[in-house]
C-alpha positions as CSV (number, residue, x, y, z in Angstrom):
1,M,0.0,0.0,0.0
2,K,1.6,3.3,-1.0
3,K,-0.6,5.5,1.0
4,S,-2.3,6.5,4.3
5,L,0.0,6.6,14.2
6,V,-0.2,6.2,19.3
7,P,0.9,4.6,22.1
8,Y,-1.8,5.8,24.3
9,L,-1.9,9.5,24.7
10,L,-2.2,10.1,28.4
11,I,-4.2,13.3,29.3
12,L,-3.2,14.4,32.7
13,V,-5.9,16.1,34.7
14,L,-4.8,18.0,37.7
15,V,-7.0,17.2,40.6
16,G,-7.0,19.7,43.5
17,I,-5.8,18.0,46.7
18,P,-6.4,20.1,49.9
19,A,-3.3,20.7,52.0
20,C,-3.1,19.2,55.5
21,I,-3.9,22.1,58.0
22,S,-3.5,21.5,61.7
23,A,-6.5,22.2,63.9
24,P,-6.1,25.4,65.9
25,A,-5.0,25.0,69.5
26,P,-7.8,25.3,72.1
27,T,-6.4,28.5,73.5
28,E,-6.5,30.2,70.1
29,T,-9.4,32.3,69.1
30,P,-11.1,30.9,66.1
31,L,-11.2,33.0,63.0
32,P,-14.4,34.9,62.3
33,V,-16.6,33.1,59.9
34,S,-16.4,35.9,57.4
35,T,-12.6,35.4,57.1
36,L,-12.7,31.7,56.5
37,P,-11.3,30.7,53.1
38,V,-13.9,30.3,50.4
39,V,-14.0,26.9,48.7
40,A,-14.6,27.5,45.0
41,T,-17.6,25.6,43.5
42,P,-16.2,23.4,40.7
43,T,-17.1,24.9,37.3
44,S,-18.9,22.6,34.9
45,Q,-16.8,21.2,32.1
46,P,-17.7,22.2,28.6
47,D,-19.9,19.7,26.8
48,V,-17.9,17.0,24.9
49,S,-19.3,16.7,21.4
50,S,-19.4,13.2,19.9
51,L,-20.3,11.5,16.6
52,T,-21.3,7.8,16.3
53,V,-20.5,6.1,13.0
54,C,-22.1,2.7,12.5
55,L,-20.0,0.2,10.5
56,G,-21.2,-2.9,8.8
57,Q,-18.5,-5.0,10.3
58,E,-15.7,-4.9,12.9
59,P,-12.3,-4.0,11.5
60,N,-10.2,-7.1,10.9
61,S,-7.1,-5.1,11.8
62,L,-5.9,-1.6,12.0
63,Y,-2.4,-2.4,10.7
64,P,-2.3,0.0,7.8
65,F,-0.2,-2.2,5.5
66,G,-2.3,-5.4,5.8
67,E,-5.3,-6.8,4.0
68,L,-8.0,-4.6,5.4
69,N,-11.8,-4.8,5.2
70,S,-13.9,-1.7,4.4
71,A,-14.6,-1.0,8.1
72,A,-10.9,-0.9,8.9
73,R,-10.3,1.6,6.1
74,S,-13.0,3.9,7.4
75,V,-11.5,3.9,10.9
76,L,-8.0,4.5,9.6
77,A,-9.4,7.5,7.7
78,A,-9.8,9.1,11.1
79,I,-6.3,8.3,12.3
80,Y,-4.5,9.3,9.2
81,D,-5.1,12.1,6.7
82,G,-3.8,11.5,3.2
83,P,-1.0,11.5,2.2
84,I,-3.0,12.1,-1.0
85,D,-6.8,12.2,-1.4
86,T,-8.6,11.3,-4.6
87,I,-11.7,13.4,-5.0
88,E,-13.9,13.3,-8.2
89,Y,-11.2,11.3,-10.0
90,E,-8.5,13.9,-9.3
91,Y,-5.6,13.9,-6.8
92,Q,-5.3,16.4,-4.0
93,P,-2.3,16.9,-1.7
94,V,-2.9,16.4,2.0
95,I,0.4,16.1,3.8
96,L,2.4,17.3,0.8
97,T,2.9,21.0,-0.1
98,Q,1.9,20.1,-3.7
99,I,1.3,17.3,-6.1
100,P,4.5,16.6,-8.0
101,S,4.3,17.2,-11.7
102,L,6.5,17.8,-14.7
103,E,5.1,21.3,-14.9
104,N,6.1,22.3,-11.3
105,G,9.5,20.6,-11.6
106,D,9.0,18.1,-8.8
107,A,8.9,15.3,-11.4
108,E,11.3,14.8,-14.3
109,I,12.1,12.3,-17.0
110,V,15.8,11.8,-17.6
111,R,17.7,9.7,-20.1
112,A,19.4,6.8,-18.2
113,E,22.2,4.8,-19.8
114,V,21.6,1.0,-19.5
115,R,23.9,-1.9,-20.4
116,V,23.7,-5.7,-20.6
117,G,22.6,-7.1,-17.3
118,D,20.9,-4.0,-16.0
119,S,17.3,-4.2,-14.6
120,V,14.9,-2.5,-17.0
121,V,11.1,-2.4,-17.6
122,D,10.6,-3.9,-21.1
123,A,8.1,-2.9,-23.8
124,D,5.5,-5.2,-22.3
125,G,5.8,-3.6,-18.8
126,N,7.7,-6.5,-17.3
127,I,11.0,-6.3,-15.3
128,S,13.8,-7.8,-17.3
129,L,17.5,-8.1,-17.3
130,L,18.7,-6.3,-20.4
131,E,20.1,-8.8,-22.9
132,A,19.9,-9.5,-26.6
133,G,16.4,-9.9,-27.9
134,V,14.6,-8.0,-25.1
135,R,12.0,-5.5,-26.5
136,V,12.4,-2.1,-25.0
137,R,11.1,1.5,-25.5
138,P,14.1,3.8,-26.1
139,A,14.1,7.2,-24.5
140,E,11.0,9.3,-25.5
141,C,9.2,6.3,-27.0
142,R,5.6,6.0,-25.8
143,N,4.0,3.5,-28.2
144,E,4.5,0.3,-30.0
145,D,5.7,1.9,-33.2
146,C,9.1,2.9,-31.8
147,V,9.8,-0.3,-29.8
148,I,13.2,-1.9,-30.6
149,E,14.8,-5.3,-30.0
150,Y,18.0,-4.8,-28.1
151,D,21.0,-6.1,-30.0
152,G,23.0,-7.1,-26.9
153,S,25.9,-4.8,-27.3
154,A,25.1,-1.1,-27.7
155,T,24.7,1.3,-24.9
156,L,21.1,2.2,-24.7
157,E,19.2,5.1,-23.2
158,L,15.8,4.6,-21.6
159,D,13.5,7.0,-19.9
160,Q,13.8,7.2,-16.1
161,M,11.4,9.0,-13.8
162,I,12.5,10.9,-10.8
163,V,9.9,12.3,-8.4
164,T,10.3,14.7,-5.4
165,F,7.8,14.7,-2.6
166,R,7.8,17.7,-0.2
167,L,6.1,17.1,3.2
168,R,4.4,19.9,5.1
169,P,6.7,21.1,7.8
170,D,4.0,21.0,10.6
171,L,3.3,17.3,10.7
172,T,3.4,15.6,14.1
173,W,2.6,12.1,15.2
174,S,-0.3,12.0,17.7
175,D,2.2,11.4,20.6
176,G,3.9,14.7,19.8
177,T,6.9,13.3,17.9
178,P,7.7,15.1,14.6
179,L,6.9,13.2,11.5
180,T,9.8,13.2,9.0
181,A,10.7,11.8,5.6
182,D,12.6,9.0,7.4
183,D,9.2,7.6,8.6
184,S,8.1,7.2,4.9
185,V,11.4,5.5,4.0
186,Y,10.9,3.2,7.0
187,S,7.5,2.4,5.7
188,F,8.9,1.5,2.3
189,D,11.5,-0.8,3.9
190,L,8.7,-2.5,5.9
191,Q,6.6,-3.2,2.9
192,K,9.5,-4.3,0.8
193,T,10.4,-6.8,3.5
194,A,6.8,-8.0,3.6
195,A,6.6,-8.1,-0.3
196,A,3.5,-5.8,-0.1
197,N,2.7,-3.6,-3.0
198,S,5.3,-5.5,-4.9
199,F,4.4,-4.1,-8.3
200,L,5.6,-0.6,-7.5
201,I,8.4,-1.7,-5.1
202,D,9.8,-4.0,-7.8
203,R,9.9,-1.0,-10.2
204,T,11.5,1.3,-7.7
205,Q,15.3,1.8,-8.1
206,T,15.7,4.1,-5.1
207,Y,13.4,5.6,-2.4
208,E,15.2,7.9,-0.1
209,A,15.0,11.0,2.2
210,A,16.8,14.0,0.9
211,D,16.2,15.9,4.1
212,A,13.6,15.9,7.0
213,Q,10.8,17.0,4.7
214,T,11.9,15.8,1.3
215,L,11.6,12.4,-0.4
216,Q,12.8,11.2,-3.7
217,W,11.7,8.3,-5.8
218,F,13.7,6.9,-8.7
219,G,12.0,4.4,-11.0
220,I,13.7,1.6,-12.9
221,P,14.8,2.7,-16.4
222,G,12.0,2.1,-18.8
223,F,9.2,2.4,-16.3
224,I,6.8,5.3,-17.1
225,D,4.2,5.4,-14.4
226,P,1.0,7.5,-15.2
227,T,0.5,7.9,-11.4
228,Y,4.1,8.7,-10.5
229,F,2.8,11.5,-8.3
230,T,1.3,9.0,-5.9
231,N,4.6,7.0,-5.3
232,I,5.0,8.2,-1.8
233,W,4.8,5.5,1.0
234,Q,2.5,6.3,3.8
235,P,4.7,7.1,6.8
236,A,4.9,4.7,9.7
237,P,6.1,5.7,13.2
238,K,9.7,4.5,13.1
239,H,10.3,5.8,16.7
240,L,7.7,3.3,18.0
241,W,7.6,0.4,15.6
242,S,11.3,-0.1,14.8
243,E,11.9,-1.8,18.2
244,F,9.7,-4.7,17.0
245,P,10.5,-7.3,14.3
246,A,8.8,-6.4,11.0
247,D,7.0,-9.7,10.8
248,Q,5.2,-9.0,14.2
249,L,3.8,-5.6,13.4
250,S,0.6,-7.0,11.8
251,S,-0.3,-8.8,15.1
252,I,0.9,-6.7,18.0
253,D,-1.4,-4.1,19.6
254,V,0.8,-1.0,19.1
255,S,0.5,-1.4,15.3
256,S,-2.6,-3.4,14.7
257,R,-5.1,-2.2,17.3
258,T,-3.9,1.2,18.5
259,P,-1.7,2.5,15.7
260,I,-0.8,6.2,16.0
261,G,-1.2,8.6,13.2
262,W,-1.0,12.3,12.3
263,G,-4.7,12.7,11.5
264,P,-7.6,14.3,13.3
265,Y,-8.2,11.5,15.9
266,L,-6.4,9.0,18.0
267,I,-7.6,5.7,19.4
268,R,-8.6,5.7,23.0
269,E,-10.2,2.3,23.4
270,W,-11.3,-0.8,21.3
271,N,-14.0,-2.9,22.9
272,P,-14.1,-6.1,20.7
273,G,-17.5,-6.9,19.3
274,D,-18.8,-3.5,20.4
275,Q,-17.1,-0.3,19.4
276,I,-13.9,1.7,19.0
277,T,-13.7,5.1,20.7
278,L,-11.4,7.9,19.4
279,E,-10.7,11.4,20.6
280,K,-9.2,14.6,19.2
281,N,-5.6,14.5,18.3
282,P,-4.1,17.6,20.0
283,Y,-1.2,17.6,17.5
284,Y,-3.3,17.5,14.4
285,F,-1.8,19.9,11.8
286,R,-5.2,21.4,11.1
287,A,-6.2,21.9,14.8
288,Q,-5.6,25.7,14.6
289,D,-8.3,25.8,11.9
290,G,-10.9,24.3,14.2
291,Y,-10.6,20.7,13.1
292,P,-11.8,18.2,13.8
293,K,-15.2,19.6,14.6
294,V,-16.2,16.9,17.0
295,D,-14.3,15.9,20.2
296,Q,-15.0,12.2,20.3
297,L,-15.7,9.6,17.6
298,H,-17.4,6.3,18.2
299,F,-17.4,3.4,15.7
300,R,-20.1,0.8,16.4
301,F,-20.3,-2.5,14.6
302,I,-23.8,-3.2,13.2
303,P,-23.9,-5.7,10.3
304,D,-27.7,-5.7,10.2
305,P,-28.9,-2.8,8.0
306,D,-32.4,-2.9,9.6
307,M,-30.9,-2.5,13.0
308,A,-28.6,0.3,11.8
309,L,-31.5,2.3,10.5
310,T,-33.5,1.7,13.7
311,D,-30.5,3.0,15.7
312,L,-30.2,6.0,13.3
313,I,-33.7,7.0,14.1
314,A,-33.1,6.4,17.9
315,G,-30.0,8.5,17.9
316,R,-27.6,5.6,18.5
317,C,-26.1,6.0,15.1
318,D,-25.4,9.5,13.7
319,L,-23.8,8.2,10.4
320,I,-24.2,4.9,8.7
321,D,-21.1,4.0,6.7
322,P,-21.4,2.4,3.3
323,S,-19.9,-0.8,4.8
324,V,-23.5,-1.4,6.0
325,N,-25.2,-2.7,3.0
326,L,-28.2,-0.4,2.3
327,E,-28.7,-1.2,-1.3
328,D,-32.0,-3.0,-0.6
329,H,-33.2,-0.1,1.6
330,V,-33.1,2.8,-0.8
331,G,-36.9,3.2,-0.9
332,L,-37.1,3.3,2.9
333,L,-34.3,5.8,3.1
334,Q,-36.0,8.0,0.6
335,D,-39.2,7.9,2.7
336,M,-37.1,8.7,5.8
337,Q,-35.5,11.7,4.0
338,S,-38.9,13.0,3.1
339,A,-40.0,12.7,6.7
340,E,-36.8,14.5,7.8
341,Q,-35.7,11.5,9.8
342,A,-32.5,11.1,7.8
343,Q,-30.3,12.4,5.0
344,M,-29.5,9.8,2.3
345,Y,-26.3,10.0,0.3
346,A,-25.7,7.8,-2.8
347,T,-23.0,7.8,-5.4
348,T,-21.5,5.2,-7.8
349,S,-18.5,3.2,-6.6
350,M,-15.4,2.0,-8.5
351,T,-17.1,-1.4,-8.8
352,M,-19.1,-2.3,-11.9
353,E,-21.6,-5.1,-12.4
354,W,-21.0,-7.1,-15.6
355,L,-22.8,-9.6,-17.8
356,G,-20.1,-11.8,-18.9
357,L,-20.4,-13.7,-22.2
358,G,-18.5,-17.0,-22.3
359,I,-16.7,-16.1,-25.5
360,V,-13.9,-18.7,-25.2
361,P,-14.5,-21.4,-22.6
362,A,-11.4,-23.0,-21.1
363,S,-12.2,-26.2,-23.0
364,H,-11.5,-24.4,-26.2
365,D,-7.9,-23.5,-25.2
366,N,-6.6,-26.6,-26.8
367,G,-8.7,-26.2,-29.9
368,Y,-12.5,-26.5,-30.5
369,D,-13.9,-30.0,-30.7
370,E,-17.6,-29.9,-31.8
371,R,-18.1,-33.4,-30.5
372,K,-17.5,-32.7,-26.9
373,D,-16.9,-28.9,-26.4
374,R,-19.6,-26.4,-25.5
375,Q,-21.3,-24.9,-28.5
376,D,-19.5,-21.8,-29.6
377,F,-22.4,-19.4,-29.1
378,F,-20.5,-16.2,-29.0
379,A,-17.8,-16.5,-31.7
380,D,-19.9,-14.2,-34.0
381,T,-19.7,-10.6,-32.8
382,Y,-23.3,-10.0,-34.1
383,T,-24.6,-12.4,-31.4
384,R,-22.7,-10.5,-28.7
385,Q,-24.0,-7.2,-30.0
386,A,-27.5,-8.6,-30.2
387,I,-27.5,-9.5,-26.6
388,A,-26.5,-5.9,-25.7
389,Y,-29.6,-4.6,-27.6
390,C,-31.8,-7.2,-26.1
391,I,-31.2,-6.5,-22.4
392,D,-33.2,-3.7,-20.8
393,R,-30.5,-2.1,-18.7
394,K,-32.6,1.1,-18.3
395,T,-35.3,-0.7,-16.4
396,I,-32.6,-2.3,-14.2
397,V,-31.2,1.1,-13.4
398,D,-34.6,2.8,-12.8
399,N,-36.3,0.0,-10.9
400,V,-33.6,-1.9,-9.1
401,L,-31.3,1.1,-8.5
402,Y,-34.0,3.7,-8.1
403,G,-32.5,5.8,-10.9
404,L,-29.5,6.7,-8.8
405,T,-27.0,5.7,-11.5
406,S,-27.1,5.4,-15.3
407,V,-26.6,2.8,-18.0
408,P,-22.8,2.7,-18.6
409,T,-21.4,3.0,-22.1
410,S,-17.9,2.0,-21.2
411,Y,-15.9,0.3,-18.5
412,I,-14.7,3.8,-17.5
413,P,-17.2,5.9,-15.4
414,A,-18.8,8.7,-17.3
415,D,-17.3,11.5,-15.1
416,H,-13.8,10.2,-15.4
417,P,-11.4,12.4,-17.3
418,A,-10.5,9.5,-19.7
419,F,-14.1,8.7,-20.5
420,D,-14.9,8.9,-24.3
421,S,-18.2,10.8,-24.6
422,D,-18.4,9.9,-28.3
423,I,-19.1,6.3,-27.5
424,V,-22.7,5.6,-28.7
425,Q,-25.1,4.4,-26.0
426,I,-26.7,1.1,-26.8
427,N,-30.3,1.2,-25.7
428,F,-32.8,-1.6,-25.3
429,D,-34.1,-2.2,-28.9
430,P,-35.4,-5.8,-29.6
431,E,-35.8,-5.0,-33.3
432,I,-32.1,-4.2,-33.8
433,G,-31.3,-7.2,-31.6
434,I,-33.4,-9.6,-33.7
435,S,-31.9,-8.2,-36.9
436,L,-28.4,-8.9,-35.6
437,L,-29.3,-12.4,-34.4
438,E,-30.7,-13.2,-37.9
439,Q,-27.5,-11.9,-39.5
440,A,-25.6,-14.3,-37.2
441,G,-27.8,-17.2,-38.3
442,W,-30.3,-17.4,-35.4
443,Q,-33.8,-17.8,-37.0
444,D,-37.3,-18.0,-35.7
445,T,-38.0,-21.4,-37.4
446,D,-41.4,-22.0,-35.9
447,E,-42.6,-18.4,-36.3
448,D,-43.5,-18.3,-32.6
449,P,-41.7,-15.3,-30.9
450,S,-42.4,-16.8,-27.5
451,T,-40.0,-19.7,-28.2
452,P,-36.2,-19.5,-28.5
453,R,-34.6,-19.0,-31.9
454,R,-32.6,-21.8,-33.4
455,A,-29.3,-22.1,-35.2
456,V,-29.7,-22.3,-39.0
457,N,-26.3,-21.3,-40.2
458,V,-24.5,-20.1,-37.1
459,K,-20.8,-20.4,-37.2
460,R,-19.6,-23.4,-35.1
461,V,-23.1,-24.1,-33.7
462,T,-24.9,-27.3,-34.6
463,F,-27.9,-26.9,-36.8
464,N,-31.3,-26.5,-35.0
465,T,-29.6,-25.8,-31.6
466,P,-32.0,-23.6,-29.5
467,L,-30.7,-20.3,-28.3
468,V,-31.0,-21.1,-24.6
469,L,-28.2,-20.0,-22.4
470,N,-27.1,-20.9,-18.9
471,Y,-27.1,-17.8,-16.7
472,Y,-25.1,-17.9,-13.4
473,T,-25.1,-15.4,-10.6
474,T,-25.5,-15.2,-6.8
475,S,-28.8,-15.2,-5.0
476,T,-28.7,-11.7,-3.6
477,S,-32.0,-9.8,-3.8
478,Q,-30.6,-7.3,-6.2
479,R,-29.2,-9.9,-8.6
480,R,-32.5,-11.8,-8.5
481,Q,-34.3,-8.7,-9.6
482,V,-31.8,-8.1,-12.3
483,A,-32.0,-11.7,-13.6
484,A,-35.8,-11.4,-13.8
485,I,-35.6,-8.3,-15.9
486,L,-32.9,-9.8,-18.2
487,E,-34.9,-13.0,-18.6
488,E,-38.0,-11.1,-19.7
489,S,-36.2,-8.7,-22.0
490,L,-34.1,-11.3,-23.7
491,A,-37.2,-13.4,-24.3
492,Q,-38.5,-10.6,-26.6
493,C,-35.6,-11.4,-28.9
494,G,-36.0,-15.2,-28.8
495,I,-33.2,-15.8,-26.3
496,G,-34.0,-18.2,-23.5
497,L,-32.3,-18.2,-20.1
498,D,-31.7,-21.1,-17.7
499,V,-31.0,-19.1,-14.5
500,K,-29.0,-20.7,-11.8
501,Y,-28.3,-19.0,-8.4
502,L,-25.2,-20.0,-6.6
503,T,-23.4,-19.0,-3.4
504,A,-20.6,-16.5,-3.8
505,S,-18.1,-19.2,-2.8
506,D,-19.4,-21.4,-5.6
507,L,-19.6,-18.7,-8.3
508,Y,-16.1,-17.5,-7.5
509,A,-14.6,-20.9,-6.8
510,P,-11.0,-21.4,-8.1
511,G,-10.4,-22.8,-11.5
512,P,-10.3,-25.1,-13.3
513,E,-13.5,-26.4,-11.6
514,G,-15.0,-23.0,-10.7
515,L,-17.6,-21.6,-13.1
516,L,-16.2,-18.1,-13.5
517,L,-12.5,-18.6,-13.0
518,G,-12.7,-22.0,-14.8
519,R,-14.5,-20.3,-17.7
520,Q,-17.4,-22.7,-17.8
521,F,-20.4,-20.6,-18.4
522,D,-22.6,-19.1,-21.2
523,L,-23.7,-16.0,-19.3
524,A,-22.7,-14.9,-15.8
525,Q,-23.3,-11.8,-13.7
526,Y,-20.5,-10.7,-11.5
527,S,-18.7,-7.5,-10.4
528,L,-15.2,-6.1,-11.0
529,G,-13.7,-3.3,-8.9
530,I,-10.5,-1.4,-8.4
531,N,-8.9,0.6,-5.6
532,S,-7.6,3.2,-8.0
533,V,-9.0,6.0,-10.1
534,E,-7.0,4.9,-13.1
535,P,-9.0,3.1,-15.8
536,A,-8.9,-0.7,-15.5
537,C,-8.3,-1.6,-19.2
538,S,-6.3,-4.6,-18.0
539,W,-9.6,-6.3,-17.1
540,F,-9.9,-7.5,-20.7
541,M,-6.3,-8.1,-21.7
542,R,-5.1,-11.6,-22.7
543,A,-2.7,-11.8,-19.8
544,E,-5.8,-11.6,-17.5
545,I,-7.5,-14.7,-19.0
546,P,-7.7,-17.3,-16.2
547,S,-5.9,-20.4,-17.4
548,E,-3.6,-23.2,-16.3
549,A,-0.6,-21.0,-17.3
550,N,-1.4,-18.3,-14.7
551,T,-2.9,-20.8,-12.1
552,W,-6.5,-19.7,-13.0
553,T,-6.3,-16.1,-11.8
554,G,-7.4,-13.0,-13.7
555,T,-10.3,-10.8,-14.5
556,N,-10.8,-11.6,-18.1
557,V,-13.1,-14.6,-17.4
558,T,-14.9,-14.4,-20.8
559,G,-11.7,-15.3,-22.6
560,F,-11.8,-12.2,-24.8
561,S,-8.6,-11.8,-26.9
562,N,-7.7,-9.0,-29.2
563,E,-4.2,-7.8,-30.1
564,D,-5.2,-4.2,-30.9
565,Y,-6.9,-4.0,-27.5
566,D,-3.8,-5.2,-25.7
567,I,-1.5,-2.8,-27.5
568,A,-3.9,0.2,-26.8
569,C,-4.1,-0.8,-23.1
570,Q,-0.3,-1.2,-22.7
571,T,0.2,2.2,-24.4
572,A,-2.3,3.9,-22.1
573,Q,-0.7,2.3,-19.0
574,S,2.8,3.6,-20.1
575,S,1.7,7.1,-21.0
576,L,1.4,10.1,-18.7
577,R,-1.9,11.8,-17.9
578,E,-0.3,15.0,-19.4
579,E,0.2,13.3,-22.7
580,Q,-2.3,13.0,-25.5
581,E,-1.3,9.4,-26.0
582,Y,-2.9,8.7,-22.6
583,L,-6.4,9.8,-23.8
584,N,-6.0,8.5,-27.3
585,S,-5.1,5.0,-26.1
586,Y,-7.9,4.8,-23.5
587,R,-10.3,6.0,-26.1
588,Q,-9.2,3.2,-28.4
589,T,-9.8,0.6,-25.6
590,Q,-13.3,2.0,-25.1
591,I,-14.2,1.8,-28.8
592,L,-13.0,-1.8,-29.0
593,V,-15.0,-2.8,-25.8
594,S,-18.2,-1.1,-27.3
595,D,-17.7,-2.8,-30.7
596,L,-16.6,-6.3,-29.6
597,F,-18.3,-6.8,-26.2
598,P,-15.9,-8.9,-24.2
599,A,-18.6,-8.4,-21.6
600,I,-21.6,-6.1,-21.2
601,P,-21.5,-3.4,-18.5
602,L,-24.8,-3.5,-16.6
603,Y,-24.4,-0.7,-14.0
604,S,-22.0,0.8,-11.5
605,R,-22.6,-0.5,-8.0
606,L,-23.8,2.1,-5.5
607,R,-22.3,3.4,-2.3
608,I,-25.0,4.5,0.1
609,A,-24.7,6.2,3.4
610,A,-27.2,7.8,5.7
611,V,-26.9,10.5,8.4
612,R,-29.1,12.1,11.0
613,P,-30.7,15.4,10.1
614,D,-28.4,17.4,12.4
615,V,-25.2,16.0,10.9
616,C,-23.3,18.4,8.6
617,G,-20.2,18.3,6.4
618,F,-20.5,14.7,5.2
619,E,-19.6,14.2,1.6
620,L,-19.7,10.9,-0.4
621,D,-17.4,10.7,-3.3
622,P,-17.1,7.8,-5.8
623,T,-13.3,7.7,-5.6
624,A,-12.6,8.6,-1.9
625,N,-12.8,6.8,1.4
626,P,-16.4,7.4,2.7
627,L,-14.8,9.3,5.7
628,W,-12.2,11.1,3.7
629,N,-13.2,14.4,5.3
630,I,-14.1,13.1,8.8
631,E,-12.4,16.2,10.4
632,G,-15.0,18.4,8.8
633,I,-18.1,16.4,9.8
634,G,-20.1,18.0,12.6
635,I,-23.3,17.4,14.5
636,G,-25.6,19.8,16.2
637,E,-24.0,22.9,17.6
638,T,-20.6,21.9,16.2
639,C,-22.0,22.6,12.7
640,Q,-22.0,26.4,13.6
641,N,-18.2,26.4,14.2
């Protein structure tokens, strides 16, 4: 993990202890009552403001460099702040003075000399030792046209990226220790030892501290990273953690249950199975600006959405985090909002729901055998296009998702800077779908539109085979609703469905036996998501096809394979956001997806949160942690500050 610490902060409260005064001797005259010392009445303490966030699960750990569930990421958002936030698909500095760029001079591309035996990133994006026959991109080469094959003797120049990160000078750990660049280098070393985030670490030549507030990252020659400006490792408290072996940090309390940070809050107590309590970090670098707005933060664990909503109304939850699954409660939330019992927030997430078409089943990898292999239903592009016209995605979006999202035209969200707005939206149109099916050879042989079409001259499909497809998905309420709409709309084109509901463990079972990863399906509904704002064109690359060669891992479960697509995706991934090639290449991948349909995008999954009417400052963004601005969230009177 590149991004985003307290032994317990002890707050000492001075308690007045009366001095020991000897009783006056009997012969002494007592002081007049009027001259007795006055005992001050204790003044009332100012009210402590608090906010209760209800999570859908208990954090599995708070070790920031481990495999974290969504609840853990929400809690950690209150302990850390940044280093970089992603808001509306853009990057914003938090603990940096600025985002590095070629324009402001904190990033540069230099020409690095490389020789035989040096580590380089080759033209396919892989780390290679330079030797004869290795394909590389010489300096200033950004596409396939200028790739060369190294001759094994000449001195070669490749592009090398150098990025400088400048920390704010006012950063302090929540125990009062200054946060420095060494804490980030320590974090890099920790994760390198643990082989975490190995893709970037493997492509890092050097990561070092130039001074207390300055870090420098050097990439391996040949590695052009579009997100070079995020290559800062989230600092870790070297002064606390370095006394422990690195392999113990994921399990000991100081780093996994009570980690300190530099953010708005620090952990006071974790009651397992109940809640985590946090309080203001007095050393927060934005404290002088009045942040955080609330003194105490409570995270309660409530997996049942019905109970969470009940507690919201009763005041036991002030904010319901999206880790509580509210997708099936949108109608109720809208009613609660109308009754001023709650505020509902909804946005799309970076996860998209797909209808996968089994273009190349795993059994076809060794060649197609019509005697024993599954019929090759989707070899003809017309059939795949027809299915896109014959599914009523608009009804799905309007009825199942309450119109809170839109029908996608691409694998890239419509508000992403790389989205191609010229891609034509395919709407539900059975007439066009039927025309395409007939061009592919699927005919209505009995002239009964209520029965499935049959193969007459369909390429690699036996004559008279009915167009009835197996359809696999999980049995969640939402997916059952979607399946019913798809079944009804596909029937209007003469396409029959045999719907089968599976458990998630069965649907996503490992290959080769698993249906998805083993590529043994006609149609399947599943989701793909990313933890980045960069477009995921790799979802449909040949390298992502699950197979025996890659131990049945990968996202391209439909078996789609297209050389032009792979080249465009590789070019996009090796181009900078500032370069036109970046947009051109992503545009090309979107055109190919919309023309060839490796899978059909159904809708973006929703992120839904709810807050009480007196909560202010909450913002839900598709690309950010739900609590990315937790320091600015207030309740009641704190909203006036």
